[in-house]
SEKE-518078 format. One record per residue (C-alpha): residue number from 1; x, y, z. Coordinates in steps of 0.2 Angstrom, whole numbers, plus 5000, padded with zeros to 4 digits. Each point is the difference from the previous one (the first is absolute). Layout:
BEGIN
NODE|NUM|X|Y|Z
...
***
This chain:
BEGIN
NODE|1|5495|4702|4755
NODE|2|4995|5018|5002
NODE|3|5014|5005|4986
NODE|4|4993|4986|4988
NODE|5|4983|5008|5003
NODE|6|5005|5014|4993
NODE|7|5007|4994|4984
NODE|8|4984|4997|4989
NODE|9|4988|5010|4993
NODE|10|4981|4999|4996
NODE|11|4999|5006|4982
NODE|12|4982|5005|4995
NODE|13|5000|5017|4989
NODE|14|4987|5007|4991
NODE|15|5005|4997|4982
NODE|16|4990|5015|4996
NODE|17|5008|5015|5000
NODE|18|4986|5010|5007
NODE|19|4988|4990|5011
NODE|20|4983|4998|4990
NODE|21|5007|5003|4986
NODE|22|5006|4983|4994
NODE|23|5005|5005|4980
NODE|24|5016|5009|5004
NODE|25|5010|4986|5008
NODE|26|5018|5000|5007
NODE|27|5006|4989|4987
NODE|28|4993|5011|4988
NODE|29|5009|5015|5006
NODE|30|5015|4994|5003
NODE|31|5002|4992|4981
NODE|32|4994|5017|4992
NODE|33|5012|5009|5014
NODE|34|5014|4988|4989
NODE|35|4998|5004|4984
NODE|36|4994|5022|5006
NODE|37|5019|4999|5008
NODE|38|5008|4990|4989
NODE|39|4995|5012|4984
NODE|40|5010|5015|5011
NODE|41|5016|4992|5002
NODE|42|4999|4996|4982
NODE|43|5000|5018|4995
NODE|44|5013|5003|5013
NODE|45|5011|4986|4992
NODE|46|4994|5006|4981
NODE|47|5003|5017|5005
NODE|48|5020|4999|5005
NODE|49|5001|4990|4988
NODE|50|4996|5010|4985
NODE|51|4986|4989|4995
NODE|52|4984|5005|4995
NODE|53|4988|5003|5015
NODE|54|4983|4998|4991
NODE|55|5006|4982|4994
NODE|56|4998|4995|5020
NODE|57|4979|5003|4998
NODE|58|5001|4987|4985
NODE|59|5013|4989|5011
NODE|60|4987|4999|5013
NODE|61|4986|4996|4991
NODE|62|5008|4987|4993
NODE|63|5008|4993|5018
NODE|64|4980|5001|5008
NODE|65|4995|4988|4987
NODE|66|5011|4989|4998
NODE|67|5000|4998|5019
NODE|68|4982|4997|5001
NODE|69|4999|4990|4983
NODE|70|5016|4988|5005
NODE|71|4996|4998|5017
NODE|72|4983|4995|4998
NODE|73|5003|4987|4985
NODE|74|5015|4993|5011
NODE|75|4989|4995|5013
NODE|76|4988|4996|4987
NODE|77|5012|4987|4991
NODE|78|5011|4996|5015
NODE|79|4990|4998|5016
NODE|80|4979|4998|4996
NODE|81|5000|4996|4981
NODE|82|4987|4986|5001
NODE|83|4988|5011|5009
NODE|84|5004|5015|4988
NODE|85|5001|4992|4983
NODE|86|4983|4993|5005
NODE|87|4992|5017|5004
NODE|88|5010|5012|4987
NODE|89|4989|5015|5005
NODE|90|5008|4998|5020
NODE|91|5018|5004|4994
NODE|92|4990|5018|4997
NODE|93|4995|5002|5020
NODE|94|5020|5005|5006
NODE|95|4990|5010|5015
NODE|96|4998|4983|5007
NODE|97|5018|4997|5002
NODE|98|5014|4987|4990
NODE|99|5014|5008|4995
NODE|100|5018|4992|4997
NODE|101|5015|5012|4999
NODE|102|5010|4989|4990
NODE|103|4987|5002|4986
NODE|104|5002|5016|5002
NODE|105|5019|4997|4997
NODE|106|4998|4992|4983
NODE|107|4986|5013|4994
NODE|108|5010|5015|5004
NODE|109|5015|4995|4992
NODE|110|4994|4997|4984
NODE|111|4988|5016|5001
NODE|112|5017|5010|5003
NODE|113|5008|4993|4987
NODE|114|4987|5004|4986
NODE|115|5001|5016|5008
NODE|116|5017|5003|4998
NODE|117|5001|4993|4982
NODE|118|4987|5015|4996
NODE|119|5008|5013|5011
NODE|120|5015|5007|4992
NODE|121|5014|5004|5013
NODE|122|4994|4989|5013
NODE|123|5010|4985|5001
NODE|124|4991|4982|5007
NODE|125|5013|4996|5014
NODE|126|5001|5019|5005
NODE|127|4979|5003|5002
NODE|128|5002|4981|5010
NODE|129|5014|5006|5011
NODE|130|4988|5015|5005
NODE|131|4984|4992|5001
NODE|132|5007|4987|5012
NODE|133|5005|5014|5012
NODE|134|4982|5005|5001
NODE|135|4993|4983|4998
NODE|136|5008|4994|5018
NODE|137|4992|5015|5009
NODE|138|4984|4996|4992
NODE|139|5001|4983|5005
NODE|140|5003|5004|5017
NODE|141|4985|5011|5002
NODE|142|4988|4986|4992
NODE|143|5008|4988|5013
NODE|144|4993|5012|5013
NODE|145|4983|4999|4992
NODE|146|5000|4983|5002
NODE|147|5003|5000|5019
NODE|148|4985|5012|5000
NODE|149|4989|4989|4993
NODE|150|5007|4987|5010
NODE|151|5003|4988|4986
NODE|152|5018|4991|4994
NODE|153|5004|4996|5020
NODE|154|5013|4989|5006
NODE|155|4999|4983|5007
NODE|156|4999|4998|5019
NODE|157|5015|5004|5009
NODE|158|5000|4986|5012
NODE|159|5004|5014|5015
NODE|160|4989|5014|5008
NODE|161|5005|5013|4988
NODE|162|4993|5005|4985
NODE|163|4984|5006|4993
NODE|164|4986|4993|5004
NODE|165|4987|5005|4983
NODE|166|4981|5003|5007
NODE|167|4993|5007|4986
NODE|168|4992|4985|4991
NODE|169|4992|4995|5017
NODE|170|4995|5016|5000
NODE|171|4990|5001|4986
NODE|172|4994|4983|5002
NODE|173|4992|5005|5018
NODE|174|4989|5013|4992
NODE|175|4989|4988|4989
NODE|176|4995|4996|5018
NODE|177|4980|4998|5000
NODE|178|5001|5013|5015
NODE|179|5001|5016|4996
NODE|180|5019|5005|5004
NODE|181|5003|5018|4998
NODE|182|5021|4997|5001
NODE|183|5015|4989|5004
NODE|184|5014|5002|5008
NODE|185|5013|4985|5002
NODE|186|5017|5008|5011
NODE|187|5011|4993|5011
NODE|188|4997|4999|5019
NODE|189|5011|5006|5011
NODE|190|4995|4988|5015
NODE|191|5002|4982|4992
NODE|192|5019|5001|4998
NODE|193|4999|4987|5012
NODE|194|4992|4988|4987
NODE|195|5015|5001|4989
NODE|196|5010|4983|4997
NODE|197|5012|5005|4986
NODE|198|4991|4989|4987
NODE|199|4995|5013|4990
NODE|200|4981|4999|5004
NODE|201|5000|5018|5008
NODE|202|4982|5007|5009
NODE|203|4990|5011|4990
NODE|204|4984|5010|5006
NODE|205|4984|5004|4990
NODE|206|4988|5013|5003
NODE|207|4984|5000|4993
NODE|208|4987|5015|5002
NODE|209|4983|4992|4996
NODE|210|4985|5009|4999
NODE|211|4985|4996|5014
NODE|212|4986|5000|4988
NODE|213|4990|4984|5007
NODE|214|5012|4990|5005
NODE|215|4998|4992|5017
NODE|216|5016|4998|5010
NODE|217|4999|4984|5000
NODE|218|4995|4997|4983
NODE|219|5015|5008|4996
NODE|220|5010|4989|5009
NODE|221|4998|4987|4993
NODE|222|4997|5006|4979
NODE|223|5018|5008|5006
NODE|224|5006|4982|5006
NODE|225|4995|4991|4985
NODE|226|5006|5013|4986
NODE|227|5014|5009|5006
NODE|228|5008|4982|5004
NODE|229|4995|4995|4982
NODE|230|5006|5015|4994
NODE|231|5016|4998|5008
NODE|232|5005|4981|4996
NODE|233|4991|4994|4984
NODE|234|5006|5013|4987
NODE|235|5017|4998|4991
NODE|236|5005|5018|5003
NODE|237|4997|4998|5019
NODE|238|5010|4984|5002
NODE|239|5014|5007|4989
NODE|240|5000|5017|5013
NODE|241|4994|4994|5016
NODE|242|5000|4986|5014
NODE|243|4983|4999|5007
NODE|244|4998|4984|5009
NODE|245|4990|4989|4992
NODE|246|4996|4989|5015
NODE|247|4996|5014|5013
NODE|248|4984|5011|5001
NODE|249|5003|5017|4994
NODE|250|5006|5011|5013
NODE|251|4992|5018|5001
NODE|252|4990|5010|5010
NODE|253|4988|5011|4997
NODE|254|4997|5019|5010
NODE|255|4983|5012|4999
NODE|256|5006|5017|4993
NODE|257|4983|5007|4999
NODE|258|4998|5003|4980
NODE|259|5011|4985|4998
NODE|260|5007|4984|5004
NODE|261|5019|4998|5001
NODE|262|5005|4982|4995
NODE|263|5018|4997|5006
NODE|264|5007|4983|4991
NODE|265|5016|4992|5008
NODE|266|5009|4990|4986
NODE|267|5016|4997|4992
NODE|268|5010|5004|4987
NODE|269|5013|4995|4989
NODE|270|5015|5010|5000
NODE|271|5009|5002|4983
NODE|272|5014|5010|4989
NODE|273|4995|5015|4995
NODE|274|5009|4995|4983
NODE|275|4992|5016|4991
NODE|276|5010|5012|5009
NODE|277|5016|4988|4999
NODE|278|4997|5003|4982
NODE|279|4997|5016|5000
NODE|280|5014|5006|5008
NODE|281|5012|4991|4990
NODE|282|4993|5007|4984
NODE|283|5001|5017|5008
NODE|284|5019|4996|5004
NODE|285|5002|4993|4982
NODE|286|4993|5017|4996
NODE|287|5011|5010|5011
NODE|288|5015|4990|4992
NODE|289|4996|5003|4983
NODE|290|4997|5017|5002
NODE|291|5016|5003|5009
NODE|292|5008|4991|4984
NODE|293|4992|5011|4987
NODE|294|5004|5017|5011
NODE|295|5019|4998|5000
NODE|296|5004|4994|4985
NODE|297|4987|5006|4989
NODE|298|5008|5001|4984
NODE|299|5012|4984|5001
NODE|300|4989|4988|5007
NODE|301|5002|4986|4985
NODE|302|4984|4996|4993
NODE|303|4990|4985|5007
NODE|304|5007|5000|5018
NODE|305|4987|5009|5009
NODE|306|4986|4988|4993
NODE|307|5012|4985|5002
NODE|308|5002|5003|5018
NODE|309|4981|5006|5002
NODE|310|4996|4981|4994
NODE|311|5012|4990|5010
NODE|312|4997|5010|5018
NODE|313|4979|4999|4997
NODE|314|4997|4985|4992
NODE|315|5015|4994|5013
NODE|316|4992|5006|5015
NODE|317|4983|4995|4993
NODE|318|5006|4983|4999
NODE|319|5007|4997|5015
NODE|320|4984|5013|5011
NODE|321|4989|4985|4991
NODE|322|5004|4986|5013
NODE|323|4992|5010|5013
NODE|324|4984|5002|4990
NODE|325|4985|4991|5000
NODE|326|4996|4989|4985
NODE|327|4990|5011|4990
NODE|328|4990|4987|4990
NODE|329|4996|4983|5002
NODE|330|5012|4992|4988
NODE|331|5016|5006|5008
NODE|332|4996|4991|5017
NODE|333|5013|4986|4993
NODE|334|5012|5010|4989
NODE|335|5016|5000|5009
NODE|336|5002|5018|4992
NODE|337|4984|5009|4997
NODE|338|4997|5009|4985
NODE|339|5005|5016|5005
NODE|340|5017|4991|5003
NODE|341|5002|4993|4982
NODE|342|4995|5016|4991
NODE|343|5011|5009|5010
NODE|344|5016|4990|4993
NODE|345|5000|5004|4984
NODE|346|4998|5019|5002
NODE|347|5016|4999|5013
NODE|348|5010|4989|4988
NODE|349|4994|5013|4986
NODE|350|5008|5014|5013
NODE|351|5015|4991|5002
NODE|352|5005|5000|4980
NODE|353|4994|5019|5000
NODE|354|5011|5003|5013
NODE|355|5015|4992|4993
NODE|356|4998|5007|4985
NODE|357|5001|5018|5007
NODE|358|5016|4998|5011
NODE|359|5008|4993|4983
NODE|360|4996|5017|4994
NODE|361|5005|5008|5012
NODE|362|4998|5017|5008
NODE|363|4997|5014|4987
NODE|364|5014|5013|4997
NODE|365|4997|5016|5011
NODE|366|4994|5014|4989
NODE|367|5012|5014|4995
***
């Protein structure tokens, strides 16, 4: 039982890189870092293959714009068209979330086609092959950013292993009427006997509350009512926590002098950390594609790398979607969700590219 108890994680990182400075978030930092690293890798490709390095700056701008515009429009059209078409100005609010990699893929393919047509000496498939390598690496960083945001998580594991996403519950508790100074959710080391092997696992939440003018008796009744409501009546609380509805809230209050410390003993749902699965998958794809390019730099038939990218990135995306939570309501009754349906044609496109590349075969060794 103790071994099982050690196998789940209560996940509640601060999405902000620097606490107190909310504008710089891990997702934004990792998103930007992906393009910065990609630019340097592309410079290395161009330098080694005798291409003009200054063209990388142009490519970087195209990739950034194509990714953001394509991902945003993809989400708008494929996932929430009614919401955004009824309020088109909301489409511009990218910072509120809502990006779809499938939309980014389509716009990137088109933008690079336009780029190659206007850039002498830059073959379309040659460009795509190099861009595919760095895009896989950027995708790995972006998925890790999703993890830091506690978003795009997995379904219940049904076992006592997985991640309990506590950030949403903490944000709800921050809105309590009582003055909450800080909140911390964690795995209690003294509750291993409460594990039942069904994925409903013990979680403690500590709330540091300013004393103010609250009498202890008034605080107890207020917390009993408000915390119980916060942990059971909100959709995000129901999705990530498992606070029993029929029993009184289990909590204690201790007087710490200048503040009260309230410890709530509740339960969470262990879920698949699909962000980690995808991030690792994309990192491995990046390493594999880079290794092929490094070994067969001049001999790789054009279209092979981008074809492999399409097959493996969207193939793994298709697979991991089976473990994810439903992202939008209309997907609940679908046997395959929107992400999977959109992945299929991209995988097929990748297969076609690989077949055509293999027919061409390896280029002859330069003398």
